[in-house]
C-alpha positions as CSV (number, residue, x, y, z in Angstrom):
1,M,95.1,88.1,83.1
2,K,95.8,87.5,86.5
3,R,97.5,90.5,86.4
4,L,94.8,92.6,84.8
5,A,92.8,91.3,87.6
6,T,94.9,92.6,90.2
7,V,95.2,96.3,88.7
8,A,91.3,96.2,88.2
9,L,90.7,95.4,91.9
10,T,93.4,98.1,93.3
11,A,91.6,100.4,91.2
12,L,89.0,100.3,93.2
13,A,90.9,102.0,96.1
14,P,91.2,105.4,94.2
15,I,88.1,105.1,92.5
16,S,86.6,104.9,96.4
17,W,88.5,107.7,97.4
18,G,87.0,109.9,95.0
19,S,84.1,109.9,96.2
20,T,85.3,111.4,99.6
21,Y,84.5,114.9,98.7
22,A,80.9,114.0,98.3
23,V,80.1,112.2,100.9
24,A,81.9,114.5,103.2
25,T,80.0,117.5,101.7
26,E,76.5,115.9,101.7
27,L,76.2,113.8,105.0
28,L,79.2,114.5,107.2
29,P,79.4,117.4,109.8
30,P,81.1,120.3,108.6
31,D,84.5,121.5,109.6
32,R,85.4,118.2,111.6
33,P,88.1,116.7,108.9
34,L,90.3,115.3,111.7
35,F,87.7,113.7,113.2
36,T,86.5,112.3,110.1
37,G,90.3,111.1,109.8
38,V,89.8,109.3,112.8
39,M,86.7,108.0,112.4
40,R,87.6,106.3,109.0
41,A,91.1,104.9,110.1
42,L,90.6,103.6,113.8
43,P,87.4,101.8,113.8
44,A,88.2,100.1,110.3
45,G,91.6,99.2,111.4
46,L,90.3,97.6,114.9
47,L,87.8,95.7,112.7
48,L,89.9,94.5,110.2
49,I,92.5,93.2,113.3
50,A,89.7,91.4,114.9
51,V,88.8,89.4,111.5
52,A,92.5,88.7,110.7
53,R,92.8,87.8,114.7
54,V,96.8,88.7,114.2
55,L,98.9,90.8,115.9
56,P,102.0,92.6,115.1
57,K,105.4,90.8,116.3
58,G,108.8,92.0,117.1
59,E,110.0,94.9,114.7
60,W,106.3,95.0,113.0
61,W,104.9,97.2,116.0
62,W,107.6,99.7,115.2
63,K,107.3,99.2,111.2
64,S,103.5,99.6,111.5
65,A,103.6,102.7,113.4
66,V,105.8,104.1,110.7
67,L,103.3,103.1,107.8
68,G,100.5,104.1,110.0
69,A,102.1,107.7,109.9
70,L,103.2,107.9,106.7
71,N,99.6,106.4,105.0
72,I,97.5,108.0,107.3
73,G,98.5,110.0,110.7
74,A,100.5,112.3,108.8
75,F,99.0,111.9,105.4
76,F,95.3,113.0,106.3
77,P,96.5,116.2,108.5
78,L,98.4,117.3,105.6
79,L,95.8,116.9,103.1
80,F,93.4,118.6,105.2
81,L,95.1,121.3,106.0
82,T,96.1,121.7,101.9
83,A,92.0,121.5,101.3
84,Y,91.6,124.3,103.8
85,R,94.7,126.8,102.3
86,L,94.0,125.8,98.7
87,P,91.4,125.7,96.2
88,G,90.5,122.1,95.8
89,G,91.8,122.4,92.2
90,V,95.3,123.4,93.1
91,A,95.1,120.6,95.9
92,A,94.3,118.0,93.6
93,V,97.2,118.8,91.2
94,L,99.7,118.6,94.2
95,G,98.2,115.3,95.1
96,S,98.6,114.0,91.2
97,M,102.3,114.7,91.8
98,G,102.6,111.6,94.0
99,P,103.6,109.3,91.4
100,L,106.6,111.1,90.0
101,V,108.0,110.9,94.1
102,V,107.2,107.2,94.0
103,I,109.2,106.7,91.0
104,G,112.1,108.7,92.4
105,L,112.0,106.8,95.6
106,S,111.5,103.2,94.3
107,A,114.7,103.9,92.2
108,L,116.3,105.0,95.2
109,L,114.9,102.7,97.8
110,L,113.7,99.4,95.6
111,G,115.9,99.8,92.5
112,E,113.3,99.7,90.3
113,R,114.3,101.9,87.4
114,A,111.1,103.5,85.8
115,S,110.6,103.4,82.4
116,T,110.4,106.2,79.9
117,K,106.5,105.1,79.5
118,A,105.8,105.0,83.4
119,L,107.4,108.4,83.6
120,L,105.6,109.9,80.5
121,A,102.5,108.4,82.2
122,A,103.1,110.3,85.6
123,I,103.7,113.7,83.7
124,V,100.6,113.0,81.2
125,G,98.2,112.0,83.8
126,A,99.1,115.0,86.4
127,F,98.6,117.4,83.4
128,G,95.2,115.7,82.6
129,V,94.3,116.0,86.1
130,S,95.2,119.6,86.2
131,M,92.8,120.4,83.3
132,V,90.2,118.9,84.9
133,V,90.5,120.7,88.7
134,L,92.6,123.8,88.0
135,K,90.6,127.0,87.6
136,A,91.9,130.5,86.1
137,G,93.3,132.8,88.8
138,A,93.4,130.1,91.7
139,A,95.0,131.8,94.5
140,L,98.6,130.1,96.1
141,D,99.4,130.0,99.6
142,L,102.8,128.9,100.7
143,I,101.9,127.1,103.8
144,G,99.3,125.4,102.0
145,V,101.7,124.4,98.9
146,L,104.0,123.0,101.1
147,A,101.5,121.1,102.9
148,G,100.3,119.6,99.8
149,L,103.7,118.4,98.6
150,A,104.4,117.1,102.3
151,S,101.2,115.0,101.9
152,S,102.2,113.5,98.5
153,A,105.4,113.0,99.7
154,S,104.1,111.1,102.7
155,M,101.7,108.7,101.1
156,A,104.5,108.3,98.1
157,A,106.8,107.3,101.0
158,G,104.4,104.9,102.7
159,T,103.6,103.2,99.1
160,V,107.3,102.6,98.6
161,M,107.9,101.5,102.0
162,T,105.3,99.0,102.1
163,K,106.5,97.5,99.0
164,R,110.5,97.6,100.7
165,W,109.0,95.6,103.9
166,G,106.6,93.9,102.5
167,R,104.9,91.6,105.2
168,P,105.8,88.9,108.1
169,E,105.7,85.7,106.9
170,G,102.2,84.1,107.0
171,V,100.6,87.5,107.6
172,G,98.0,88.5,104.7
173,P,97.4,92.1,103.6
174,L,94.1,92.1,105.6
175,A,96.1,92.2,109.0
176,L,98.8,94.6,107.8
177,T,96.2,96.8,106.6
178,G,94.5,96.9,110.1
179,W,97.8,97.2,111.7
180,Q,98.6,100.7,109.7
181,L,94.8,101.6,109.8
182,T,95.0,101.6,113.8
183,A,98.1,103.0,114.1
184,G,97.2,105.9,112.0
185,G,94.0,106.4,114.0
186,L,95.7,106.3,117.3
187,L,98.1,108.9,115.8
188,L,95.2,111.1,114.7
189,L,93.2,111.0,117.8
190,P,95.2,113.5,120.0
191,V,95.4,115.8,117.4
192,A,91.6,115.9,116.5
193,A,90.8,116.4,120.1
194,L,93.5,119.2,120.7
195,V,92.4,121.2,117.2
196,E,88.9,120.3,117.0
197,G,87.6,119.6,120.6
198,T,85.0,117.2,121.9
199,P,83.3,115.5,118.6
200,P,80.0,116.7,117.3
201,A,76.8,115.2,118.0
202,L,75.8,112.6,115.2
203,D,72.6,112.5,113.0
204,G,71.5,109.4,110.9
205,K,72.9,110.9,107.8
206,A,76.2,111.3,109.6
207,F,76.3,107.4,111.0
208,L,75.6,106.4,107.4
209,G,78.4,108.5,105.8
210,Y,80.9,107.3,108.6
211,G,79.8,103.6,108.0
212,Y,80.4,104.1,104.4
213,M,83.8,106.0,104.6
214,M,85.1,103.2,107.5
215,L,84.0,100.3,105.6
216,I,84.4,100.9,102.0
217,N,86.1,104.1,101.5
218,T,88.9,103.2,103.8
219,G,88.8,99.5,105.2
220,I,88.3,97.8,102.3
221,A,89.9,100.3,99.9
222,Y,93.4,100.3,101.7
223,W,93.1,96.6,102.0
224,L,93.1,96.5,98.2
225,W,95.7,99.5,98.1
226,F,98.1,97.3,100.2
227,R,97.4,94.1,98.5
228,G,98.0,95.8,95.0
229,I,101.3,97.0,96.4
230,G,102.3,93.5,97.2
231,R,101.5,91.9,93.9
232,L,102.5,94.9,91.7
233,T,105.4,97.2,91.0
234,A,104.6,100.5,93.6
235,T,105.2,102.7,90.5
236,S,102.4,100.6,88.9
237,V,100.0,101.1,91.6
238,T,100.7,104.7,92.3
239,L,100.0,105.6,88.6
240,L,96.2,104.7,89.4
241,G,96.1,107.9,91.7
242,P,94.4,110.0,89.0
243,L,91.6,107.8,89.1
244,S,90.5,109.5,92.3
245,P,90.0,113.1,91.2
246,L,88.7,112.0,88.0
247,T,86.1,109.7,89.8
248,A,85.3,112.9,92.0
249,A,84.6,115.0,89.0
250,V,82.3,112.5,87.4
251,I,80.2,112.1,90.9
252,G,80.1,115.7,90.8
253,W,78.7,116.3,87.4
254,A,76.2,113.3,87.8
255,A,75.0,113.7,91.5
256,L,75.9,117.2,92.6
257,G,75.0,119.1,89.2
258,Q,78.4,120.2,88.8
259,A,78.8,121.5,85.3
260,L,81.9,119.6,83.2
261,S,83.5,122.0,80.4
262,P,84.9,120.9,76.9
263,V,88.7,121.1,78.6
264,Q,87.4,119.2,81.6
265,V,86.4,116.3,79.4
266,A,89.3,116.7,77.4
267,G,91.6,116.6,80.7
268,M,89.7,113.5,81.9
269,A,90.2,111.5,78.7
270,I,93.9,112.4,78.7
271,A,94.3,111.2,82.4
272,F,92.6,108.3,82.0
273,T,94.6,107.2,79.1
274,A,98.1,107.9,80.9
275,T,96.5,105.6,83.7
276,V,95.9,103.2,81.5
277,A,99.3,103.4,79.4
278,G,101.2,103.2,83.0
279,Q,99.6,99.8,83.5
280,L,100.5,98.1,80.1
281,P,103.2,95.8,80.6
282,A,106.9,96.7,79.2
283,R,107.6,94.7,76.0
284,P,109.9,91.9,76.3
285,P,113.0,92.3,74.6
286,R,113.6,90.7,71.0
287,G,115.7,87.9,70.4
288,P,117.3,86.4,67.3
289,R,115.2,85.4,64.7
290,K,114.7,81.5,65.0
291,G,116.6,79.5,62.9
292,A,119.5,82.3,62.6
293,G,122.1,79.8,63.2
294,S,125.5,80.3,65.6
295,F,127.4,83.7,65.2
296,T,131.1,84.2,64.7
297,N,133.1,86.1,67.2
298,T,132.9,89.3,64.8
299,E,129.3,88.6,63.9
300,R,128.5,88.4,67.8
301,N,130.2,92.0,68.4
302,D,128.5,93.5,65.5
303,R,125.3,91.9,67.0
304,N,125.7,93.5,70.3
305,F,126.6,96.7,68.9
306,S,123.6,96.5,66.9
307,M,121.3,95.8,70.0
308,D,123.2,98.7,72.0
309,L,122.2,101.2,69.4
310,G,118.6,99.9,70.4
311,N,117.7,98.0,67.5
312,G,117.3,94.7,69.3
313,Q,117.3,92.2,66.4
314,V,120.1,91.8,63.7
315,R,119.3,92.0,60.3
316,R,121.1,90.5,57.5
């Protein structure tokens, strides 16, 4: 029950991120993605640090900078470059490759061998997302594709390294989230100034949109995400990723009047089922029947051979 509650709370992060497109298009100034990234990350990070009242110490200064770069500072620009160079559907499909990258990095860096079920959930989830967002005749751009793959790899590496390094003793996920958001925002700030120039004039709608982005879409969402990484496996957390494009599709249908075809609805069902299946705990190994008695050496060898074949239980 405790694990289910953790999964449910962690899932709120990608669900919140699914609202980014609708908020950006309806409330925020156009063509300022890097400025939006700064406004999402830096104020939220400083606010969380002020609430937690804890600063990094020792090696956590550079570790926070690395994690902030992977999860925010590099991820945001690469994501925005992908969105500019590719149709939204193609960008979303490339983003859905992230769980596969996390599975590979988790095996390499964390020693977490993904189950067949998790691997299938990642593949089926990406397939379901492609049915929802991909349109026939979508044009491909090499730079956009490379940026999309790099953005997925950046976020995946950030997820795995967050799990690998954990947190300093006595430091909670709130402070760790604040450190990363602040570091990522500071990395984005000069890039935004160089590429986009002076900040745009903001009206009431923009203040509302940036307020939502800062508090809900970034501060709370990333806190839930990093909290989940600390309590679940990196693979379990990343398999929640398809909830983001699915949420975006639902918001587009419900709030923006975008139609959903039967193929898209089927894709949503497939992706959601894969996401749920990826969170189901693995079955514990089946032991010998109660009261089966002791085994002779020959019987033990037979039993071990039978279990090696995958039967999991001796049948006499």
